[in-house]
N, C-alpha and C positions, 0 to 999 in steps of 0.2 A: 626077705624083702620080697613084699607081693608082685604078683604080676602089674597091677594097677599103678603102682610105684613107680618098677619097673619102665614102663611105657610113659609115664609122664617126667622121668629124668632124662629118657633120652630124647622126648618132645622139646625138653629145657637145653640142652646140649645141643641140639640141631639147629634150635633157633636163638643160642647164642652169638653165632657168627655176622648175623645179621643185625643184631642193636647194639654190638657194643661200640661199634663208630660211631654212633648216633649219641649213645648216651656219655660217653666222653666227652664229645664234643659240645653236648646242653653242658656238663656238668664245668667246661672252661668258661662259656658264657655268663653261666651264674654267677660264677665266682667273680668277673668281671662286673656282674650287673651288683652283687654285694657291695664290692668294693667301692662301686662310685654312690651306690646308697649311705653306705656306713659313711663315706667324707661328707657328703649333703648333708646330714642326720646330724655328726658330731661338728659340722660347721656354725650349726644353728636353727638351720631351716627343718620346718614341723614336716610330716610324712605327704602331706595335700602338694605343696610345692615341691618337695622334690620329687615325687610320681612325676607331676605336671612334668618338670626340667627333664627327666626321663625319657619321658615319652617321646621326644620330640629331636631325641640326641640318641648318638651311639647304636648299634647293631640292630636287625630288627629282633634276634631273640627279645632282647635288652626293651624295646618299642614295645611288643608286647606283652613282657612283665610287667610294666611298668602301668599298661592300660590296665592289665586284673590286678593290681595293687590300687588303683583308683577306683578302680568299680565297687573292692571291697568298702574303700574307707568311705563312700559315698552311702553303701547299703549299713554302718555303721560294724559290721564284721572284720575280726582280727586280721591285721598284717600277714601275720604267721600261716595263717589259711592259704593265702595265695602264694606262697611260699614253700608248703609242701610237697605236691608234686613233682619239684626239681629237686628234692636232699631227701639224704637218707635218714630212715626213721630215729636216729639219733638226733642230726641236724634240728630237724623235727621238732622232735621234743623239746631241745635248748631253747631253739627258736620262740617257740610257745609259752615256756615258763619265762624267758628272758622279756617277752610284751607284756606278760601281768603283771612283771614290777619294774617294766619300765626302763630295760636294758637292752633292748632289741639294736640299740647302733653297736655297745660295746659288743653282744652276742655277734652281730655279724662280720665285724671288726676280727673277733679272735675266728671266727669260721674262715674268713679270706687266709686268717697266718697260717693257718693250720693244711689249708688245701693246697696254699704256695709251696707250703715246705713238703708235703709229700708227691706233689707233682714235679717241683723239683730233684726228690729224689728218685722216684720215677725213671725221670727225663735222665740222669747220672746214670743209673743203671742200663737203662737201654744203650746208652752210647757207648760204656763198656762192655757190652753182649752184643750188638751188630756189626764190630767187624770183623772178630770170629766167625759170627753166624753167618755176614756176607761169603769171607772167604770158602767157609766148607761148603756152602751152598754150589758157587761157582765153581769148585774143583770136583763134587758130586757131579753137576751136570756136564762139565767138560768129559768125566769120566762114564759117563751114561754114553755120552754121542759117540765116544770113541768105540767102546762096545758094543753098541749098537749099529751104528751104521760104518764106520770104518772096518775094525779088525774082520767084520761079515764078511767083505768087500776082497781084503788080503789073504781071507784064508779059502775062499772062493779061487783065487787069482792063482793060490799055491796048490791047490789041488786038479789044477787043470794039467800042471806041468806034472808030467808022466814018472820023470826023475828025477824029482824034490822026494831029497829026505826025511825020513818018518821025523818029527818032534819028538823030543824023549819026555821021559814021566817030569821029569824037572822042572823042563820047560812047562809043559801043561801045569805043573803046579801052580810056577809064580804067574801064567799069564790070568792062572784062573783067582790068584791071589786077591787081585783089588777087585774080581766082581764079589767074591765073600767080605771084604770090609765095606765093600756100599751096600751089601744087603746087611750088614750088622749095625751098621750105622742108622740106616734108615727104619730096620727095624725096632732099633732102641729106645725110642720115644712110645712106641705101641706096647712094646713090652714091658714097659716101667707101666705104662697106664692102666696096663687088663691088670696087673700085678695089684698096685695098691686098690682098685677098685675089689678086685677079688678081698682081699684082707679087710678091707671095708667093709664089705657085705657078707664077712664072716667066716669068711675062709682063710686059713695062713695066719692066723693071727700072731704067731711068732715070728714073723719073717720082718725081717729089717733092712727098709730100703735104702739110697742115697738120698740125703737130703732131708729125713727122716726128723732130726734135729733142727734144721731150718723151718721146716715148715712148723714145727711146735712151736717154736719161740715167734712165727708170724703171726700165728692162730694167738696165741696168749697174748702178745700186743692188741692185735685188733680186739679184742675181751677187754682187756686192760684199760685201752683207752679209750674204749666206748663207755665205761662206765666214770672212766675218770670225768669227761669231757662234761657229762651228763651232771657229775656230784659238784664241781664245782661251779654250775650256774645256777644251783639251788634245787635241782632235782633228788627226791628221795631214792633210797638204794633199790628198794622194791618197786618204786615207778620204774626207774632206769633201767632194772632186769625185766620187768613186764614190757617196755619197749623193745627191750633188745630179743622178747621171745615171737615179737611179729615181722623180727625182718625174714628176707628169702636167703640167706644164706645159711644154710641147713645144721653145720656145724655150729656156727654161733648161736643159732636158734636153739638144739639141743643143750649146747654148754648151759645157755643163761635159765633153761626151763631144769634143770638140774641144781643148779647154783639156789634159783630162788625156792625151788621145792623144799629144798632142805633150810635154807632160812626160814621160811614158813614155819618148818619143824622145830626148831631153836638151835640152828648150828650155830655158827662164828661163820663168815666170808670165808674165811681160811680154811674153816676143814668142810665147807662145803663145795670145794673147787674139786671139779672133775679131775682126776688123774692125767688126762692128756694134756693138760695144760702144764705149763714148765713149772718145775718145781721151786724155783726161784722166785715166781708170785707167791706162792703161799708161806713161803718162809718172810717175805717183805710184810706180806698182808698181819701175818702172824704177829710180828712187832710193831705193827701198825695200829692193830686194834688194841693192843695195851695200852699203849700212849692217845688212844683216841685222837688220832688223826688221821681217818682212811682215805681222804680225799689225798692227803702229800704222799701216803703210801702207795698209791695207785700211779699219783705220777712218776714216782721215783721208779717203778717196776717198769713202768712204760718207758723212762728213758733209759734203763739198763736193758732194757730187752731190746730197743732200737739200735742202742750198740755195738749187742751181740749181733744181730742181723745186719749191720750195716760193714764189723768184719768179717764175718761168713762171707759176704758176698764179695767184700773185696779178694779175698782170698781165690774164691772162686776163679773172680775176673783174671785175678795174675796166673793162676795155671793154666786158666780155658785157654789162653792165647797161643804158649807153647805148644800143649797138647793137639790144639787145629794145627798147627804147622807142622808138628810129626804125623799125623791122619793124613792131612795133604800130601806129603810127601812120600806117604810108603801107599796111595792113591794113584799119585801121578807115576811113579816111579813104575811100579808094577804093571799100569796102563800100558806107560810107553813101552814097557819089554815085552809085554803080550804084541805090541804093533811092531814095534822093528826086528822081534824075533822071524813073524812071516815075510817082513819085509827080506831081511838079508836072505831067506832062504829062497824067497824067488828070484831075485836078483842072480842067485845063487844056480838058481833052476836054469833061469833064462839064458848065462852063460854058459851052463852044458848042453842049449841047445846049440846054441849058438856055433 
């Protein structure tokens, strides 16, 4: 990887944390706007009246977007152009094609259903993971506070007593065990991140990391679902792949470029898929290409991968809580031992001096 590409990647990672909250909030606001617009259009109201109604009600984002839609209509421009800055490439391509064939209300409704389902899925996942994460963070904060503030004071008090017995090596080992656990827990995500990117940039190709299969299924589902949504709306396969080649997600862009290049060379879609995608997709699509129903094959592949991802995340959430409680017990127990050991020795030393 060139130094310029590495620098661009570092800049992208540094700016991500400042934009992710704003992007998520705008996406929720746009989903609400799309739902309101689709309801009005489905009820028989034309675009001009629907945009005028939404201009005078709702949140500020909805009013601004409604004004932009009204300006596009007054200038004779497509409505989908006003929506493009607020959606990804896939949805923008779907909206443009649906408007040309007069099915923009249906496309907006399908977009709302899909985004609502994804947001509900993310919310359920967050709820299952946030409780163990909060327990772990509170435990680590307590252990670090005890190690950094309380235990040094007790050690100083113990050392000030001349007749205090020297602690054994076993006691020192137990008292430092919590520190080792804390360092391991805090360093594990960083080590995983480093190993993942070292393997991605060309080193340690044979290294297998936890959650590799889960990440593979997630990427495969994202790729298949993006193709299915576009093909179901009337976009051709080549146009759908060219749209995916312009996305900002690097792996999705790379996979789409590989598939498009192989397709233009004469390969079938199943044979053009890169090896880093799930083999389930290749098997399902090979059958769908024989039967001539590629869109249904993409939908079945997406549903199958979604089920696998949901079951895997459910298993992770199931064992995450007991593992978290075990680590908490180890950290708290060893930390308390490191506190009470010097405390008892100090009390014994005070009794000896008395």
